[in-house]
Structures are given as C-alpha cells and as structure tokens.
C-alpha positions in Angstrom: -29.8 -54.1 -27.0 -26.9 -54.1 -24.5 -23.4 -53.1 -25.9 -20.2 -54.0 -24.1 -18.4 -50.6 -24.0 -15.6 -51.8 -21.6 -12.9 -54.0 -23.2 -12.9 -57.7 -22.4 -10.4 -59.0 -19.8 -8.3 -60.6 -22.5 -8.1 -57.3 -24.4 -7.0 -55.4 -21.3 -4.3 -58.0 -20.6 -3.1 -57.7 -24.2 -3.0 -53.9 -24.1 -1.2 -54.0 -20.7 1.5 -56.3 -22.1 1.8 -54.0 -25.2 2.3 -51.0 -22.9 4.9 -52.9 -20.9 6.7 -53.9 -24.1 6.8 -50.3 -25.3 8.0 -49.1 -21.9 10.8 -51.8 -21.9 12.1 -50.4 -25.2 12.8 -47.1 -23.4 14.7 -48.6 -20.5 18.3 -47.8 -20.2 19.3 -51.0 -18.5 18.4 -54.7 -18.1 17.5 -53.9 -14.5 14.9 -51.4 -15.7 13.6 -54.0 -18.2 13.3 -56.6 -15.4 11.3 -54.1 -13.3 9.0 -53.5 -16.2 8.6 -57.2 -16.9 7.5 -57.7 -13.2 4.8 -55.0 -13.4 1.3 -56.4 -12.7 -2.1 -54.7 -13.1 -3.4 -53.3 -9.9 -6.8 -52.1 -8.6 -5.2 -50.3 -5.6 -6.5 -46.8 -6.0 -3.8 -45.2 -3.9 -1.0 -46.9 -5.8 -2.5 -45.9 -9.2 -3.0 -42.3 -8.0 0.6 -42.1 -6.8 2.0 -43.5 -10.1 -0.2 -41.0 -12.1 0.9 -38.1 -9.8 4.6 -39.1 -10.2 4.1 -39.3 -14.0 2.5 -35.9 -14.0 5.4 -34.4 -12.0 8.0 -35.9 -14.3 6.1 -34.6 -17.3 6.2 -31.1 -15.6 10.0 -31.5 -15.3 10.3 -32.2 -19.0 7.8 -29.5 -20.0 9.7 -26.9 -17.9 12.9 -27.9 -19.7 14.6 -28.7 -16.4 17.8 -30.6 -16.7 17.0 -33.9 -14.9 20.3 -35.7 -14.4 20.1 -39.0 -16.1 23.3 -38.8 -18.2 26.1 -41.0 -17.0 23.8 -43.8 -16.0 25.7 -47.0 -16.1 24.1 -50.5 -15.9 26.1 -52.1 -13.1 24.2 -55.4 -13.0 27.3 -57.3 -14.1 29.4 -55.6 -11.5 26.9 -56.4 -8.8 26.9 -60.0 -9.8 30.7 -60.1 -9.6 30.6 -58.5 -6.1 28.3 -61.4 -4.9 31.1 -63.8 -5.5 33.3 -64.3 -2.5 36.9 -62.9 -2.9 36.1 -61.4 -6.3 37.8 -58.2 -7.5 36.4 -55.6 -9.8 38.5 -54.1 -12.6 39.3 -50.4 -12.8 36.7 -50.1 -15.6 34.0 -51.7 -13.4 34.9 -49.3 -10.6 34.5 -46.3 -12.9 31.1 -47.5 -14.0 30.0 -47.7 -10.4 31.5 -44.2 -9.8 29.6 -42.8 -12.7 26.3 -44.2 -11.4 27.1 -43.0 -7.9 27.6 -39.4 -9.3 24.3 -39.6 -11.2 22.5 -40.7 -8.0 24.1 -37.8 -6.2 22.9 -35.4 -8.9 19.3 -36.8 -8.8 19.2 -36.4 -5.0 20.6 -32.9 -5.3 18.0 -32.1 -8.0 15.1 -32.9 -5.7 16.8 -31.3 -2.7 17.1 -28.0 -4.7 13.4 -28.2 -5.5 12.0 -29.1 -2.2 8.2 -29.6 -2.3 8.0 -28.9 -6.1 7.9 -32.6 -6.9 6.7 -34.1 -3.7 5.5 -37.4 -5.2 8.7 -38.0 -7.1 10.8 -36.9 -4.2 9.2 -39.8 -2.2 11.2 -42.2 -4.4 14.4 -40.7 -2.9 13.4 -41.2 0.7 15.7 -43.4 2.6 18.5 -43.0 0.1 21.7 -42.0 1.9 24.5 -40.7 -0.2 
C-alpha cells in the first residue's frame, strides 16, 4: 500500500499563507507587510539557498548579541505618497520621520561595512545603496 508522505498542493499553499500571515504580524511597517503579501512560492534553488543563507546570517547576528540597528525605523509610506503630488510640501514632523529613517539606513550600512565579509549574503542586500 502506497502512503502519500508529502503534503498535498492545497496543504502546502495553506501552510505558506499561514507562514506569510505570521511573518506579516512581525513587520514594522505597511511597506513590509505589502512585501510579505507579494511573496510567492518558488522552486528556484539559488533563490531559496540565498534566502536560507541570509536567514542563517541574521540568526547569527541575533545569537551573537550584536546590536543590529533597527531602532528609529519610521514608516514613511505616507510621506512618499505626499512627495508624489506635484507642488506638495512636507511638514517638519514628516521631514523628521524621513531623517530618522535615513539615520537608521546609515547605521545599517555602517554595521555591514564594519563587519566586511562576516555576513556576505546579507551584505548583498546593501549593494547599490549610496548614502
């Protein structure tokens, strides 16, 4: 008698959606939640390997007790939408939110710069970012 060990396609999709839902609960911003909602299953071995390697590297950062700079993160989705409107002006409060996020981005770039080649897969995410 043959037993089906591997879950059915429907079960895989249900579990994937549950994982996405759990992940979205941990997102700091709506932008992050939108990125999670857009996630699709893949069979691309290289993409899966890269994502697993990045996850392992970030786990190592946490396990080592390193202070990864994520404080001061501001969701600037609203401010970006205002900037898309011709002749719009941001308030001082909106500018401070953008400044806070800019500082956090700088600290993240500096974090990886100070640890060259320790977190090569995560560092790839910062390639092409100019501060």
